[in-house]
C-alpha positions in Angstrom: 96.6 105.9 110.0 98.8 108.8 110.4 100.0 109.7 114.0 98.5 113.3 113.3 102.0 115.0 114.5 104.5 117.0 112.5 104.5 114.3 109.7 103.8 117.0 107.2 106.9 118.6 108.1 109.2 115.5 108.0 107.7 113.3 105.3 109.8 112.3 102.6 109.0 114.1 99.4 110.2 111.6 97.1 108.1 108.7 98.0 104.4 107.8 98.8 103.0 104.9 100.7 102.6 101.9 98.7 99.1 100.9 98.1 98.0 97.5 97.0 95.6 97.7 94.0 92.8 95.3 93.8 91.1 94.9 90.5 87.2 95.5 91.0 84.5 93.5 89.7 81.9 94.8 87.3 79.0 93.7 89.7 78.2 93.6 93.4 76.4 90.9 94.8 74.3 90.3 91.7 74.1 87.0 89.7 73.8 87.3 85.8 72.4 84.9 83.6 74.4 83.2 80.9 74.1 84.8 77.4 72.7 81.7 75.8 69.9 80.8 78.6 66.5 80.6 77.2 63.5 82.2 78.8 61.2 80.1 80.7 58.7 78.3 79.1 55.0 78.6 80.2 55.2 75.1 81.6 58.2 76.0 83.7 57.1 79.2 85.0 56.2 78.6 88.5 53.8 81.6 88.6 51.8 80.3 85.5 48.5 78.8 86.1 48.1 75.1 85.6 44.4 75.0 85.0 44.9 73.2 81.7 47.8 71.1 82.8 48.2 68.4 85.1 48.7 69.6 88.5 52.1 69.2 89.9 52.7 66.6 92.6 52.2 67.8 96.3 55.7 66.8 97.1 57.0 69.2 100.0 60.1 70.1 97.8 58.0 71.0 94.9 56.0 73.4 96.8 59.2 75.3 97.7 60.5 75.7 94.1 58.6 78.6 93.5 59.3 80.6 96.4 61.2 83.6 95.9 64.8 83.5 97.4 66.9 86.4 98.7 70.3 87.0 97.3 72.6 88.0 100.2 76.1 89.0 98.9 78.8 87.4 100.9 81.3 90.3 100.5 81.4 93.7 99.1 83.2 94.0 95.7 85.9 96.8 95.4 84.8 99.6 93.2 85.9 99.9 89.7 89.2 101.9 89.0 88.9 104.8 86.4 91.0 107.9 85.7 89.7 111.2 87.1 91.1 113.0 84.0 88.3 113.4 81.4 90.2 115.6 78.9 93.3 114.2 77.1 95.6 116.0 74.6 94.8 115.3 71.0 96.5 112.9 69.1 100.7 113.7 69.7 103.4 111.5 68.7 106.3 112.2 71.0 109.7 111.6 69.9 112.5 110.7 72.4 114.6 113.4 72.9 118.3 113.3 73.7 119.6 113.2 77.5 121.1 116.3 79.0 124.7 114.7 79.1 124.3 114.3 75.2 124.1 118.0 74.4 126.4 121.0 75.4 125.8 122.7 78.2 124.8 125.9 76.4 122.0 123.8 74.9 120.7 122.3 78.0 118.2 125.1 79.0 116.6 124.9 75.6 116.5 121.0 76.2 115.0 121.5 79.6 112.1 123.6 78.1 111.5 121.1 75.4 111.3 118.2 77.9 108.9 120.1 80.0 106.7 120.8 76.7 106.7 117.0 76.1 105.5 116.3 79.8 102.6 118.6 79.4 101.1 116.0 77.0 98.2 114.2 78.7 97.4 110.6 77.8 94.2 108.5 78.4 94.8 105.8 81.1 91.2 104.4 81.1 92.5 102.6 77.8 95.6 100.7 79.1 96.8 99.7 75.6 96.6 103.2 74.0 99.5 105.2 73.3 102.1 102.8 75.1 105.1 104.3 73.3 104.0 107.8 74.2 103.2 107.1 77.7 106.8 105.4 78.4 108.4 108.5 76.6 106.7 110.7 79.0 107.4 108.7 82.1 111.2 108.4 81.0 111.2 112.1 80.4 109.8 113.0 83.9 112.4 111.0 85.4 115.2 112.6 83.8 113.9 116.0 84.6 113.6 114.8 88.2 117.1 113.5 88.2 118.6 116.7 86.4 117.4 119.4 89.1 118.2 117.2 91.9 122.0 116.5 90.9 122.9 119.9 89.2 122.9 123.3 90.6 122.2 126.6 88.6 119.6 124.7 86.1 116.6 126.8 87.5 116.8 130.0 85.7 114.0 132.5 85.4 112.3 131.1 81.9 111.9 127.7 83.7 109.6 129.0 86.2 106.3 129.3 84.2 107.1 126.3 82.5 107.3 124.0 85.5 104.2 125.7 86.9 102.3 125.2 83.6 103.3 121.6 83.4 102.4 121.0 86.9 98.9 122.4 86.3 98.2 120.9 83.1 98.9 117.6 84.6 97.4 117.7 88.0 94.6 120.2 88.1 91.3 118.6 87.2 87.8 118.4 88.5 87.6 115.6 91.0 84.7 113.4 90.3 82.1 112.9 92.7 82.1 110.2 95.6 79.5 107.9 94.0 79.6 104.2 94.2 79.0 102.9 90.6 77.0 100.0 91.6 74.3 100.3 94.4 75.0 102.3 97.7 76.5 105.6 98.1 80.1 105.9 98.5 81.1 105.2 102.2 84.8 106.1 103.2 84.6 103.7 106.2 83.6 101.0 104.2 84.4 101.3 100.5 87.8 100.9 99.0 89.2 104.1 97.5 89.2 104.5 93.8 93.0 104.7 92.7 94.2 107.0 90.0 95.2 104.9 86.8 97.3 107.9 85.7 99.4 107.5 88.9 102.7 106.4 87.1 102.9 109.9 85.6 101.3 111.8 88.3 103.7 110.6 91.1 106.7 111.8 89.2 105.3 115.2 88.2 104.7 115.7 92.2 108.2 114.6 93.0 109.7 116.9 90.4 107.8 119.9 91.7 108.8 119.2 95.2 112.4 119.0 94.2 111.9 122.0 92.3 110.6 123.9 95.3 113.2 122.6 97.8 116.0 123.2 95.3 118.6 125.7 96.6 118.4 127.7 93.4 114.7 128.2 94.0 113.7 131.8 94.0 110.7 132.8 95.8 110.5 136.4 94.4 110.3 135.0 91.1 108.1 131.9 91.8 105.3 133.9 93.5 104.3 135.5 90.1 103.1 132.0 89.1 102.3 130.4 92.5 99.5 132.6 93.5 96.2 132.4 95.3 94.5 131.0 92.3 97.0 128.1 92.3 96.3 127.4 96.2 92.7 127.0 95.6 93.3 124.6 92.8 95.8 122.7 94.8 93.3 122.5 97.7 90.5 121.1 95.5 92.7 118.0 94.9 92.8 117.0 98.5 89.1 115.5 97.9 91.0 112.9 95.7 90.2 109.4 96.8 93.7 108.3 96.2 95.8 108.3 99.5 99.1 108.3 97.6 98.1 111.7 95.9 96.7 113.2 99.0 100.0 112.4 100.8 102.1 114.1 98.2 99.6 117.0 98.2 100.1 117.4 102.1 103.9 117.6 101.5 103.4 119.9 98.6 101.1 122.6 100.4 103.4 122.4 103.5 106.4 123.4 101.5 104.5 126.1 99.9 103.3 127.3 103.3 107.0 127.4 104.4 108.5 129.2 101.4 105.9 131.8 100.6 105.3 134.1 103.6 102.8 136.3 101.4 100.5 133.4 101.0 100.4 132.0 104.7 97.3 134.1 105.7 95.5 133.0 102.4 96.3 129.3 102.8 94.9 129.3 106.5 91.5 131.1 105.4 91.2 128.6 102.3 91.6 125.8 104.7 89.0 127.1 107.2 86.7 127.5 104.1 87.1 123.9 103.2 86.3 122.9 106.8 83.2 125.1 107.0 81.7 123.5 104.0 82.6 120.2 105.3 81.1 120.8 108.6 77.8 122.7 107.9 77.1 121.5 104.1 78.5 118.1 102.6 79.9 116.2 105.4 82.0 114.5 103.0 85.6 115.2 102.2 88.5 113.0 101.6 91.3 115.1 102.8 90.3 116.3 106.2 93.0 114.1 107.9 95.8 115.5 105.5 94.7 119.2 106.1 94.8 118.6 109.9 98.2 117.2 109.6 99.2 120.3 108.0 97.7 122.6 110.5 99.0 120.6 113.5 102.6 121.5 112.2 101.6 125.2 111.4 100.0 125.4 115.1 103.1 124.1 116.6 104.8 127.2 115.2 102.4 130.0 116.1 104.0 132.8 118.1 102.8 133.7 121.3 100.5 135.3 122.5 98.1 133.6 120.2 96.3 136.1 117.7 92.5 136.3 117.9 92.4 134.7 114.6 93.9 131.5 115.8 91.8 131.5 118.7 88.7 131.9 116.7 89.8 129.0 114.4 90.0 126.8 117.5 86.5 127.3 118.8 84.7 127.9 115.5 86.3 125.2 113.5 88.1 122.6 115.3 85.7 122.2 118.1 82.6 121.8 115.8 84.8 119.2 113.8 83.8 116.9 116.4 80.2 116.7 115.6 80.5 115.3 112.1 79.5 111.7 112.0 82.7 110.6 110.1 84.8 111.9 113.0 86.6 108.3 113.0 88.6 109.3 109.9 90.5 112.1 111.1 90.1 112.2 114.9 93.7 111.5 115.9 94.7 114.5 113.8 92.2 116.6 115.1 92.8 115.7 118.7 96.5 116.4 118.2 95.5 120.1 116.7 93.4 120.6 119.8 96.4 119.6 122.2 98.7 121.9 120.4 96.7 124.9 120.9 96.3 124.0 124.9 100.1 123.6 125.1 100.4 127.1 123.5 97.7 128.9 125.7 96.4 126.9 128.6 93.7 129.5 129.3 91.8 128.1 126.4 91.1 124.9 128.2 87.7 125.7 129.7 86.3 126.8 126.4 87.6 123.5 124.7 86.2 121.1 127.5 82.9 122.9 127.4 82.8 122.8 123.6 83.7 118.9 123.9 81.0 118.4 126.6 78.3 120.3 124.3 79.1 117.8 121.2 79.2 114.6 123.4 77.8 111.7 121.7 74.7 110.4 123.1 74.2 106.9 121.4 77.4 106.6 119.4 79.6 104.6 121.7 82.8 104.2 119.5 82.7 108.1 119.0 82.3 108.3 122.9 85.4 106.3 123.3 87.3 108.6 121.0 85.8 111.6 123.1 87.3 110.1 126.1 90.7 109.4 124.5 90.8 113.1 123.6 89.9 114.2 127.1 92.7 112.3 128.6 95.3 113.8 126.3 94.0 117.3 127.2 94.2 116.2 131.0 97.8 115.1 130.5 98.8 118.8 129.7 96.2 120.7 131.8 97.4 123.2 134.3 95.8 122.5 137.9 94.3 125.9 138.0 92.7 125.2 134.7 91.6 121.9 135.9 89.7 123.5 138.8 87.3 125.5 136.3 86.1 122.4 134.8 86.3 119.6 137.0 82.4 119.5 138.0 81.0 119.4 134.5 83.7 116.9 133.3 83.5 114.4 136.2 79.7 114.5 135.9 79.9 113.4 132.1 82.9 111.0 133.2 80.2 109.7 135.8 77.7 109.2 133.2 80.4 107.1 131.2 81.1 105.0 134.2 77.3 104.0 134.1 77.1 103.3 130.7 75.9 99.7 129.7 78.6 99.7 126.8 81.5 98.2 128.8 84.1 99.7 126.4 82.8 103.1 127.3 82.9 102.3 131.0 86.2 100.7 130.9 87.8 103.7 129.0 86.5 106.1 131.7 87.6 103.9 134.4 91.2 104.0 132.9 91.7 107.4 133.9 92.5 106.2 137.4 95.6 104.4 135.8 97.0 107.9 134.7 99.4 109.2 137.5 98.8 112.8 136.5 95.1 112.5 136.3 94.9 110.7 139.8 97.3 113.7 141.1 94.5 116.1 140.1 91.7 113.9 141.5 93.6 113.7 144.8 94.2 117.5 145.0 90.4 118.0 144.4 88.8 114.9 146.0 86.5 117.0 148.1 84.7 118.1 144.9 85.1 115.0 142.6 84.6 112.0 145.0 80.8 113.3 145.7 80.1 113.6 141.8 81.5 110.2 141.2 80.7 108.0 144.1 77.1 107.1 143.3 78.0 105.7 139.8 81.1 104.0 141.2 79.1 102.5 144.1 76.2 101.3 142.1 78.3 99.7 139.2 80.6 98.0 141.8 78.0 95.3 141.9 75.1 95.9 139.2 77.3 96.3 135.9 76.8 93.1 134.0 80.7 93.3 132.9 83.0 91.7 135.6 86.0 93.7 134.3 84.0 96.9 135.1 83.7 95.2 138.5 87.4 95.2 139.0 88.0 98.7 137.5 85.3 100.3 139.9 86.8 98.5 142.7 90.4 99.9 142.1 88.7 103.6 141.9 86.7 103.2 145.0 89.8 101.8 146.8 92.0 104.7 145.6 89.3 107.2 146.8 89.1 105.6 150.2 92.9 105.7 150.7 93.2 109.5 149.7 90.3 110.5 152.3 88.8 107.9 154.3 86.7 110.2 156.3 85.1 112.0 153.0 84.6 108.3 151.8 82.5 107.1 154.8 80.8 110.4 154.4 79.7 109.8 150.9 78.8 106.4 151.8 76.4 107.2 154.5 74.8 110.1 152.1 74.3 107.6 149.4 72.7 105.2 151.6 70.4 107.6 153.0 69.6 108.8 149.6 68.6 105.4 148.7 66.4 105.1 151.7 64.7 108.3 150.8 64.1 107.0 147.1 62.6 103.9 148.4 60.4 105.8 150.9 59.1 108.0 148.0 58.4 104.7 145.9 56.3 103.4 148.6 54.4 106.6 148.9 53.9 106.8 145.4 52.6 103.1 145.2 50.4 103.9 148.2 48.8 106.9 146.6 48.1 104.9 143.5 46.5 102.2 145.7 44.3 104.8 147.2 43.2 106.1 144.0 42.3 102.9 142.4 40.1 102.0 145.5 38.4 105.5 145.3 37.7 104.8 141.6 36.4 101.3 142.2 34.1 102.7 144.9 32.9 105.4 142.4 32.3 102.8 139.5 30.3 100.6 141.6 28.0 103.2 143.1 27.6 106.6 141.3 27.7 107.3 137.5 30.7 109.5 136.9 29.5 112.4 134.4 33.0 113.0 132.6 36.1 110.8 132.3 39.7 111.7 131.5 38.8 110.9 127.8 35.6 112.6 127.2 32.0 112.3 128.3 30.6 109.0 129.9 27.6 107.7 128.6 25.3 105.6 130.3 26.6 102.5 128.8 29.9 102.9 130.2 29.0 103.8 133.8 29.9 100.3 134.9 33.4 100.4 133.5 36.0 98.5 135.8 38.2 100.5 138.1 41.5 98.9 136.5 40.6 100.6 133.1 39.8 104.0 134.8 43.3 103.7 136.6 45.0 102.8 133.3 43.5 105.8 131.6 44.4 108.2 134.5 48.0 106.7 134.2 48.4 107.3 130.7 46.9 110.8 131.2 49.6 111.6 133.7 
């Protein structure tokens, strides 16, 4: 996974991560009979009646033959590849044009435009054997264009801009197909293999060419903004839902370059990304490009000027914090945590709002997600200011105490690892009079009661640290804890005695006097001799 840091600003625009393509099978865990297999005859059908035939022998193995058997798939087959391009150019025969060095310099611009026109032809990659010659001509032409604008200066003139943008749009802008598993279950981004784009040999070079075009020293933003407009940005953002991670990586770099070059589009790009997040959080909860969009934002947040605008603070509280509640958090959490930490480094006064937001969305039954929250909290505590820590220490350590008491040992272990962080230990030491009374009951109870021995050792180290920081307070908390335990035991005994008295009273009444009513309704004469245990049971259930 990506580190979530300024990868968007430094990623190499000429390459994309290599993906190993696995050919997918047509079926998933279902066996099909051979084509020449004959249907079962009545005599061979285990469900057919044997009233007119000799009954089968009562052999134990024979009795099991007709038993239906479950077919349990051993492994999940990868999904089929297909191109997301549904509309291709009508039959066109491409001719190989001459290279740029084979024509005079005054003819090269015209040749450039002709080659761009050739590259706007779309081929059908669903049929691997179709138009092989045309596909190769287009691929080599794209490679020539890429080399030409990379190695030459002064070749990007004003007539080139609309043709380049048009060629890019024709090749790349398309409707992303729905994320549906063609066989059986719905698509699961955490389990299913992504469907790779079959047309990638052409798309990759188109992306590389467009990036070189934008990064060229000859690129003029004032001319390009006529063609790279808000509608272009919206269509580009739609492609982030592509299942192919190679395409999303190029999209990430492309959008970041556009954000850096076009100052007039920056606010629109941020708002459009916000809209993608809102739809993801509150409507679909499915999107393939959230991690890449967060990487771009991480780099953007890093460049925010101080003091932060109210718009940026709203983005933190209304977008980034609610992103923690989505069930697919594991797919983008490192990038999300990086964005949150970047905000707090810019403006420490936002710490209280961020911590309270995380505590509000803290998972209750999802232990792996709880571990991710603990990781993010530690990253925040690494950059927190001491005066901000004081504001959130009580609710935060109440949650950490609950994590220490968790029966899931990874949650308890991750929480106890906070005491291995030197900066956090210093913060705890400065506020030990507040934190120790909150943490002591959980630590003391789990020092012996937790089932995992590793937790015993970590709890012992935390208690030892508290004892070294403030021995008097530690002894006071120990005495208070023992006293509270004695009070709990006393209350438990009193409750048991109360129930015993009630049971004896009910038994006495049941033996002697008829009870006109019970908890469950009117008591008839046939029920006057109900046992005391049943009465007590009904009273307990009612209470």
